[in-house]
N, C-alpha and C positions, 0 to 999 in steps of 0.2 A: 805716735800711733800705737794703739794697744794691739795685742795679738788676737784678741777676740774680734775686734773690729776688722782687722785685715782678713780674717777667715770668712766673715760674712760679706765683705765688700764684693768679691767676684760674683757671688750668687745674686746679690742684690743688683749689681750693675748689669748683669746679663738679663735679669728679669725686667729691669727698667728698659733696657735696650729693646727687648722683645716686644714689650707693651708699646713702646714708641713706634717701632716699625709696624706693628699691627695697626695702630691708629692711623699712621700715614698711608698704609695700603688701603684701609677702608675709606679714607678721605679721597684718595686718588680714584678708587672704584666708583664713588658717587659722582665725581667730577668728569668722568670719562665721556667724551662725545660719542654719539651713536652713529657709526658708519659701518657698512658691511665689511667683514674681514678685518676688523681692527679690534678684536676682543683683547689682544695682548699688546697692542701698540697704540697708546693714546696719540691723538692727532692735535696739532696746534692749528686751531681754526683760522687764525690770522694768516697763516702761511698758505692756506688753500684759498687764494683770492679768486681764482677763476674756475669755471666748470672744467676746463681742460686740465688744470692742475689736479683737481679733485679726481677726475677720471684716471689720470696717470697714476695717482696715488692708489686708487682701487686696483688697477692692473698690477702694480707692484705688490700689493698685499695678496692678490690672488696667486702670484708666483711664489710667495713665501708660505702659502698654506701647506700643511703637512699632507702628504699623500698617504691615504689609508691602505692597508693591505687588502687586496681584493678578496671577496667572499669566495670560498672554495667549498666543495662538498667532498666527503670521503668517497673513494672508489673501491670497488672490489678487486680482488686479485685477478680475476678474469678480464676485467676492464683494463687493468694496467698492462696485462700481457698483450691484449689486442692493440692497445695504443703503442706499445713498444714495437710490436711486429710491423705496424703501419709505418712508424718512423724509420725502422730499419729497411723496409722495402723501398721507401722513398730514397733513402741514402744509397742503396745499391743501384737503383735506377739512374740517379744523377751521376754516380761514379762511373757506371758503365757508359753513359753518354759522353762524359768527359774523356774517357779512355778511347772511345770510338773516334771522336773528333780529333784528338791528338794523334792517333795512329794514322788517320786519313791525311792529316796535314803533314806528318812526317813522310809518308809515302809520296805525296805530291812534291815535297822539297827534294827527295831523292831523284825523282824523275826529271824535275826541272828546278835547279837551284835558284833560278831567277824568279820563280813564282812566289807570290806573297799574298797575304790576306788584305782585303781592302778594309777601310775603317769600320764599316758595318759588321763585317765578319769578325774583326778583332773585338768589337764591342760585344757581339753575341758570345764569343769564346770567353771573354772576361766575365760576362754575366753568368755563364754556365758554371765557371769555376767559383764565382762568388756564391752561387746557390749551393754548390758542394760544401764550401766552407761553412756556410750558414747551417746546413743540415748536420754537420759534425758538431 
C-alpha cells in the first residue's frame, strides 16, 4: 500500500460512508408509514394487526412526545413585586394558621393528656402543613 493512497483512504471512506448513510436515510424517509406521532419512529405495519394494538401504539407515542416550554410573556418590575408580595402574604397566612392550630392542640394536650385528634382532624392538620410546605 502506498503512502499517498493511505492518506486519501480515510477521507474517501468517510465520504462514501456519509453518502451511503444519506441514501439510506432518504430511502427510509420515503418508506415511512404515515401515523400520527410517529415522525421519528417508523412502525412495522404487520405488527399492528388490530385496532387495539394501533391505539395502544398511538398512546405510547403520545407519551413520548417532547413537552414544549410554555409561552411566557415578560413582566414589569412592579408586576413582579406585586406577585412576590401576594405569595409572601399567602405564606404568612398559612404559617400563622399552622402555628395557631399547633398551639391550640398543645394547650388541649396539657389540659387533658388523653385527648387526641380524630381522623378528620389529623387529615385537616396534615393538609394544612402540606399547604405550608407547598407555599415554601
